[in-house]
N, C-alpha and C positions, 0 to 999 in steps of 0.2 A: 259297606259298613265302615271300612277303614277310611275310605275317601270322605264319608260323611263326618266322621270324628275329626279328621284332619281339618276339614272346612270349619267345623265348630270351634276347634282349638284356635284356628287362624283368626276367626272373627273375635273370639274372646281376647286374644292377644292384641288384636288391633284396637279393640275397645279400651283395654287396659292402657295401651300406649297413648291413645287419645286422651284418656282420663289423666294419665301421668303428665302429658304435655299441658293439658288445661290446668292441672293442679300447680305445675311449675310456673305457668304463666300467671295464674292467680296469685301465687306466692310472691313472684317478682313484682306484680302490680301492687299488692298490698304493702310490700317493703318500700317501694318507691312512693306509694301513697302516704305512708307514715313518715317517710323522710321529709316530705313537703309540709307536714303538719308540725305542731308543737312537740318539743322534746321533753319527755318526762324525766326529771332528775330528782331523786329523793331529797337531795340536799337543797333543792330550790323550791320546796313545797311550803316553806314558811309564808304565812299570810302577812301582808303589810300591816304593821301595828299602827295605831293612832300616834300621830306626832303631837305631843303635849306642849303647848305654849304657856309659859309661866311668867309671872312678874318677878321683880327683884327679891320678893319674900317667898318665892316658890308657890305662890297661889296660882291656881289654874285660870288662864284666860280663855283657852279654847283647846279643843282636840280635833284633829282632822287627819284623814288619810284619803287622798284624792277626794277631798270635800266630804269624807264620811268619818263617823266616830266608831272606833273599835277598841274593845278591851278583851284580849284573848285569855282564856282559861286553859290550864292543863287538863288532859282528859279525865283525871281522877277528881277534878273539882266540878265537872259538869254533873249536876244532880240526876239521879235515876228518873225522876219525874219528867225532866226535859227530854232525856234520851228516849224514853218510852213513848212520849207524846209525838215526837217528830217521826219516829219509826212507824208508829201506828197509822199516822195520817199520810205519810209520804212514801213509805216503802216497807210494808208490814212483814215481808219475808226477808228483810235485809240480813238478819243474822243467820237464817237457816238455808237460804238458797245457795247452791253450789256454783251456779252459772253467773257470769258477770252481767247478764241482762235477766230481767224477770219475765220468763216466757209466759207464765200464766197471766200476769198483768198486761202483757202485750196483746195476747189473744182476747182478753176481756175488753181492752181498749178498742181493738178492731171491731169487735161485736157491737159495742156501744156507739162508736163513731160512724160506722158504716151502715149497720143493720137497724139501729135504733134511733138514728138521727140525733144522737146526743154528743156530749163532749167529755172525754176522759183521757188523761195522760197515762203514760206507762213508764216514765223515766224513773230510774232508781236514784237513790241518794248519791251514789257514786257518779252517775251521769250528770246530775245537777252540780256536783262539786267540780267535775271536769269543765262544765260550761262556765262556772264561776271563775275558775283559775285560768283557763286557756282559750276559750272560744268566744265568739261574738254571739249576738242574739239573732243573727240572720236565720231564716227558716229555709234551708236548702238540704237536698239529699246529701251533698258532699259533707256539710257540717254535721249531719246526723250520723253519717258513717264514721267520721272522725270521733264523734262523741262516744259511739259504742266501742270502737277499737281502743281509744284512750282509756275508757272506763275499765276495759278488761286488763290493760297493762297496769292501771293504777291499783286494781285489786290484787295484783301480784306483788306490787311494790309495798303496799301498806296493809296493815291489819284492818279489820272492820272497825275496831275502836278508834284507830288513828283517822280513818276516813270520816267517821262520825264527828270526831273532835274538830277536825279541820272544817267540816261543813257548818257546825254550830257556832264556830268562832268567826266564820266568814260570811254567812248568809245575810242578806239585807232584810232589815226589819222596818224599812221606810224611814222617812224624815232624816236621812243621812246617817242612820245608825246601822252598824254592822256587828253581828255577833250577839249571842244570848246574854252575855254579861252586861254589855252596854245597853241592850234593850231593857233588861230587868231594872237597871238603875235609872234609865231615862223615863220609862213608862210607869214603873211601880215603886221606885225609890228604895230598892233593896238589891242584894246580890242574888245571882241566879241560884246559889245554894239554898236560899231561903224561900224559893217559890213553892207554893202549894200545887196540887194536881190541877186545880182550876186555873191558876195563874200560868202554869206551864202550858196547859192546853190553849190558853188565850194567846200567849206570845207565839207559839209555834204555828198558830193560824195565820199570822201576818205574812210570812214569806211567800205564800202562794200568790198574793196580789198586794204587795207592800203599800202602794199608794191607795188602792181601793179600801183596804182593811185598816187604814191608819186610825189609831185611837182618837185622833183629833179631827178626823174627817166626818163627812155626812153619813158614812156607813158604819158608825160605831155600833148601832143596834139594827137588827133586822126589821124590815117593814114589809107591808103588803099593800097592794094597790087599793084604791078607794072602794071599788066594786067588791073585791074579796072581803074587805073589812066590813062592809055592810052585810054581806052574806054570813060572816062569822057572828056578827052581833044579832042577826036574826035566828041563828042556830041552824042554818041550812048548810054550813060548811063545818065539819068537825075538826077537832084538834089533831086527829090522826091524819086528816088530809093535809093540814098545814105542815106536818112533819115531813111530808114528801115534796113540798115546794122547794124551788131553788133557793139556797141561802143567799140573803141579800145584805147581811151585816156581820160584823165581827162577833157581837154578843147577842144573846136572846132578848126578846122583848115580850112583856106580858100585856095582853089586852083583855078588856072585859067583854065577855060574850053573854048570850042569853042563858047558857047553862053554867056560867062561872068564868073564872080566869082561864085564858088560853095562852099557851106559850108559842111564840114564833121563834124557831130555833136559829141560832147563829152559827158561824163557822166553828166557834169554840165547842158548840154542842156536837158537831160532826167529829171533832177530835176526840171528845170524851167517848162517843159511841164506838169509834175505832179502837180506843184503848180497852173498852169493855169487851169488844168482839175478839180482840187478840189476847185477852187474858192479862193485860198489864194492870188492870184494876178490876175489883169485883163489883157486885151490884150496889153494895152499901157505899163503897168509895165513889161509884158513879153518881149515886143519889146525892151524896154530900157535896161533890164537886159541882153538880148541876145547880144546886141551891146557891152555892157561892158565886156562880157566874152572875146571878141576879144582883148580888151586892158589890160586885167588883167595881172599883173606882181607880182611875188613873191619876198620876200626878198632873198638876196644871202644866200646860205647855210652856216651856221656857225656850228662849232663843239660844241659850247655851254658849253665849259669847260675851265676854266683857271687853270694855274699851275697844269696840268693834273696828273703828278705822285704823287704830294702831295695830291691832291684832291681825287684821287682814293684810296690812303692809308686811308684817312679819311672815305671814303665810306665803305671800308672793315671793319674798326674799328666799325663804326655804325652798320653795318650788324651783326657783332659778338655780339655787345651789345644787339641788338634786339633779337637775338637767346637765350640770357641768362636771359631775363626778363619774368615774368609770364604773362604779358598782352601786347605783342608786337603790336597787332592790335589797341589797345587804343593809344599807342604811335604814331603809323603811321597815325592815323586819327587826331592827334592833330596839324598837320601842323608844324612839327619840324624845328627848325633852329639850325644848328650845328655851334657853334662859335669856330674858330680856331685861331692859333697863327700867321699865315702867314701875313707878312707885304707886301702890294701891291707895295710900292715904291722899297723896296729891291728886290722883285721878278722881277720887271721890269728891274732893273739894272742888275741882274744876267742873265736874258734872253737876254738882249741887248748885254752884253759883250760876251756871248757865241755865239750869232749870228755873232758878229764881228770877232770871232776867227776862222771862217771857213777856211780862207787861211792858218792859222797856222796848222790847223788839216790836210789839204791836203798835206802840206809839210812834215808832220810827218807820213803820211799814216794812220792817225787815223780818225775814223768816229764818235766817241762817246765821250761825255763829261758829267760828273755829278758834280754838285756843291751843297753843303749844308752849310747854314750859320745859326748859332743859337745865341741867347742871352746868353752871358757868365754867367750872374747872375742866371738865372732861367731855362736854358736849353730849352727855347721855340724856336721852329724852325721858323725862320723869312723868309728864302728864301730856295727854294727846287727845283732844276732842276735835274730830274732823267735821262734825256737824252736831246740831242740837239733839236730834233724835234719829238714830240710825233706823229705827223700826217703824217710822212713819213714812211710807213710800210717797204719799201724796204731797208731802212737804219736802221732797227731794233730799231727805235726811241721809240717804245712803251715799250721796256724793261727798267725797272727802275734800272739803273746801280748803284744807290745809295744803293741798297739792295743786289746786286750780289757780292758774295765774290771773291776777287782778291788778288794777292800777293802785299803787300804794300811796298816791298823793304825796303830801309833804313828809311822810315818814321815809321817803327816798332821799331827802335833802342831805342827811348826814353823809351819804356816799359821795355826793357832789363835793361837799366841803372837805372830806377826808382826802379826796383826789387833789383839791386845790391846795391843801396844807402840805402835801408832798411836793408841790411845785412852788413853795416859797411863801404862800399866803399864811397869815396867822389869824387867830381869833380877834386880834385888834386891828386888822386891816380894815380900812374905811371903804364902804361901798355906798352907792347912792340909790336910795329908794325913790325913784322919780319916773315920770312917764317915759316909755320906750316904745319904739316901733321897730318891728322886725319884718321887713317886706310889707305885706298887707296886714300883718297881725299886730294887734295892740294888747300885749299881756296886761293882766290886772292882778292886784293883790286880792286874796280871798276875802279880807274884811273891807276892801276898798281903800281909797285914799293913798297918800304917800307920806313918808316920814323924813325924806331928805337924807342927809348924811347919817350913817350909822355903822357901827362895827359889825363884823361877821358874827361875833358872839350874840349881839342883840338881834341880828337878822335871823339867825337860826333859832334862837330861843323864842322869838315872837313869830316864827314861821312866815316871814315875809317872802313873797314870790319873786318880786322884781330883783332884789339882791341875789337870790339864788340863780336866776336866769343870767344875770350879768356875769356872775362868777363862772358859771358854766361856759359861757361864750369866751370869757377871758382865758380859760385853761385849754381851749381847743375844741370845745363841743363834746359830742357824744363818745368818740372813740376812746379817749383816755378814761372816761367814766365807765364805759362798758368793760374795758380791760381790767380796771381796778375792781369793779364789782364781781367779775368772773373769778378773780383771785380770792375774793371774800365769800364765795358761795352763791352769789347772785348770777347764775349762769344762763337763765332763761332768756333775758333780753338779747344777749350776744348771739346765742344759738338761733333765736328767731330771726335776727337781722341777717345772719349768714345764710339761712334758708331763703329769705326774701330776695337777697341779692342774686340768687341763682336764676330768678325769673325777672327781676326788676333791678337792673344795675344802678338805678338812681335812688333806690330806697334809702330813706333816712328817718330817724326819729325826730330830729330837729330840736329846737329850744324847749318844747313842752316836756321833754325828758327830764329837764332840770327840776320840774315840780311834780314828777312822778306819774307821767303819762304812759310809761312802759308798763307791761304786765309782769308781775312777779308773784310766785306762790308764797304763802305765809311761811312755809318751812325755810325758804331761801332768805326771807327777811329776818327770820330769827337767827340764821347763820351769820348774816351781816352784822347784826347787833352784838352777837357773841364775839365776833372778830374785833369789833371796836372795843368791847369791854375787856378783851384780853390782849391789849397793847398791839393790835394789828396782826396777831397770829391767827391763821385760819386752821380749823380742823373740821372735817365733816361730822354731821350729826350721827349719833350712834344709838341704835335701838336693839340690835341682836348681839348678844355676847358670845354664846357658845351653844353647840349641839352636843348633848350627852346621851349615852345609851341607857338602857334600863338599869344597869349596875352603876350609873353615875360616872362612868368613865368618859373622858372628853374625846369625842370623835372629831370635832372641829372647833378650834378657838378662833374667834374673829378679833384680831388685835386692833387697837386704836391706831389709826394712821398718825404718823408724826406731824407736828404743826409745820405749816409753811407761812412765809411772810406775805401778807396781802397788802398791808400798808406799813410804812415806816412807823416805828413805835411812837415817835413824837407826834406824827399826824393823827394817829388813832387816839392818843391820849388827849390831844387838843379838842377833838370832837367829844370825847368822853367828858371832859371838864365842862364843856358847854351844856351837854345833856343833863349833867348833874346840878348845874347852877340854877337853883330855884329862884334866886333873887333876880335873875335876868328874865324870868317868865313874867308875863303880864299879871298884875295883882288881881285878886278876886278868885272866881271859880277856877280859872285856868291854873293858877299857882296852887290852889288848895287841892285840886283833883290829882295833880301829878306829884305832889309832895306828901310822902307818907311818914308821919312822926315815928321816930325810932328806927327808920330804915334809910340807908344811904342809897337813893335810887336815881337812875338816869332814865329819861323817858322822852318819847316823841310821838305825837299823834299824826294822823294822815286822813285826808278826806279827798276822794276823787270825784270829779265831775264829768258828766257826759252830755253831749248835745242831744236833746230829744225833740227839738223843733227847729226847722230851717225855713228860710224864705225861698222864693222861686229861683234865686240865684245861688242856692245851696249854702248861703251864709247862715251861721247858727244864730238864732234869735232867742233861744232859751236853753239854759243848762239845768241839769239836775244832779243831785248827789246819788251815787250808786255803790260806793264802797267806803267804809270807815274803818280806821285802824288805830291801835295803840301798841307801840313796841317799847321795851325798856328792860331794865335789869336792876337787881340788888347785888349785894356782895356774893350771893350764892346762886341766884336764879336769873335766867334770861327768859322773858315771857312775851309772847306775841298774841294779839287778839285781832281778829277780823270779823266784821259784821256787815251783812248785806243780803242779797238774794241770789240763790244759785242760778236763777235765770237772768241775772244782771239787770233786773228791773229797778226802777227809780225808787228811792227812799223819800221820806218826808223832807221837805225843803229845809227844815231846821236841823236835820240830823247831821252830825259831824263826829269826827274821831273823839273829840273832847267830851261830848255829852252822851255818846252811845257806847263806844268801845272802851274809853278810859275807866268808867265805873266798874266794868267787869275786870279789867286788868288790875285795878287798885284792890278790889275785894279779894282777888286771888292772891296777890302778893301779901296782903295783910293776914289772910288765913294761913298761907303757906309758911309764914315766918314762925308759926308755932309748931311746925313739923320738922323734926331733925332727920334728914335723910342723907346727910353729907359726911358722916363719919367713915362710912365704908364705901368702897367702889364695888358696885354690884357685878362688874365684869372681871373681877380678879379672883 
């Protein structure tokens, strides 16, 4: 007997030892497992707030956070209707269960998914929050184990109220909208605190499948297939049967059947039923909310972005800044406001004039316009239209043509002459407008013919090609012009040449550069003209002023870079004098279009040509216009306009900078002269 007891005790001790070893091994495994996963830190649980981009009057242009909109609410501001609705549909035992996973829901899901061939989830709200904050969307056992373990740790770190608040402020509601407050404002035009039971039930329906249940998508209301619909109308399928069908839409739909109206339930109905089942609402509340679902209407869809090309440039700049700082999460959790230079009045004027210019575009066979206006004193961008219509994709409106390099034609000539004036030429220097041969090339004037001896003043004012080419060659060709241009902000041609030389040591732009054959973005041309207007001093364009937190404290101030000398002041002033000299311009339409009564303006047009037909020896036999420009300035503004096609296709043969771009430039300056935006510097 004693021997038997001893053996039993020995076995028990061995089993206990084995269990202890296994428990220790499991503990070590899970500790190491958790070390390899995300670290939970209560101080790092703040969700990224939307970054608000504003114009110079603090008007909102856009809100984003990783391309999403979010407006966080403190826990006590999230209404009971919303809290009850999300708990009822997503995790009905959230407040009462003691374990970090819902065992009942897990067993129910196993039963439905395995034994009933259905689909049902069992994730708690905490698990969903962990996925949102820390984990990827991959479906693996490892990720699921992380999810459960981290959920348990999170429920020890935070109260249930804190978890629910984080979830409702962070969950996706589709269309780039995160959080219940942003969803309430975007979809229903009200604060979350004002939501009715029906509205709350509708909004919390969306996160299950944000794209599918989008209020602006095809599944706004539930539907049934054609065969079931015929059966309902015949009376062979009852309303009770429809209630058991899989929900196909966000809201219910009423159809007329043989016995009367029949309701096809939506996802929002399922939320209301869950709220009734869990006691969050009573039968009368359920009935009232069910009726309201049939009347519910959403706000019209809006793109939610003003001055889109400008604003997206700002977003890109902020994203770059966030990548360069040591604690980007702290910045993003601060509720940043990005203060910019854009003036809403001038932006509206620019957009209105461009909208009114559609007939002009059609006649010219052009589809795209870009306009940039800056404050001449400080280079702040006041109006920025990168294309006529950002929201028409089939017209390539989302391409920011202010940044796309294109041939500027004769609007490039002021750079050639500024370089020449630095080398001793003057506006009164005589040049010969006469036939010239350069190798096998025979350059021509745009209007044809030749005018013989003429001053540089007249040659530039009348935009003669031959004098510009001769001057270009006399000062040493492209290298001095490229270097001077680079100092004045026209950097793209020099960068392009440097890249080409890496693979082609003989690359050269040659004489066509003198008449604008190089490609330059509109933004750089505006910088060039601003440099000329300001006595040869260059400063980069400025769009972003500062980043401030939710309390309006400055997190980052972006100072204006000090001016640098691009041209000698005398050279710049000589070009400026010619561009202002209206009497040197040809009489008639040319002089009238570029001369604005009451404004002291300087201006230059540009028209680029491209060869679109060649003979069998690759010689060009026919040219066509493909880009037209007008650039210039008043005492306050520097304005550039480009017109053409994003695909670089040919315009009408009669299109040129004077007849197509200049009218837009002129209208903008005339209208802008009535807007006073120059008393205050928006970046101070």
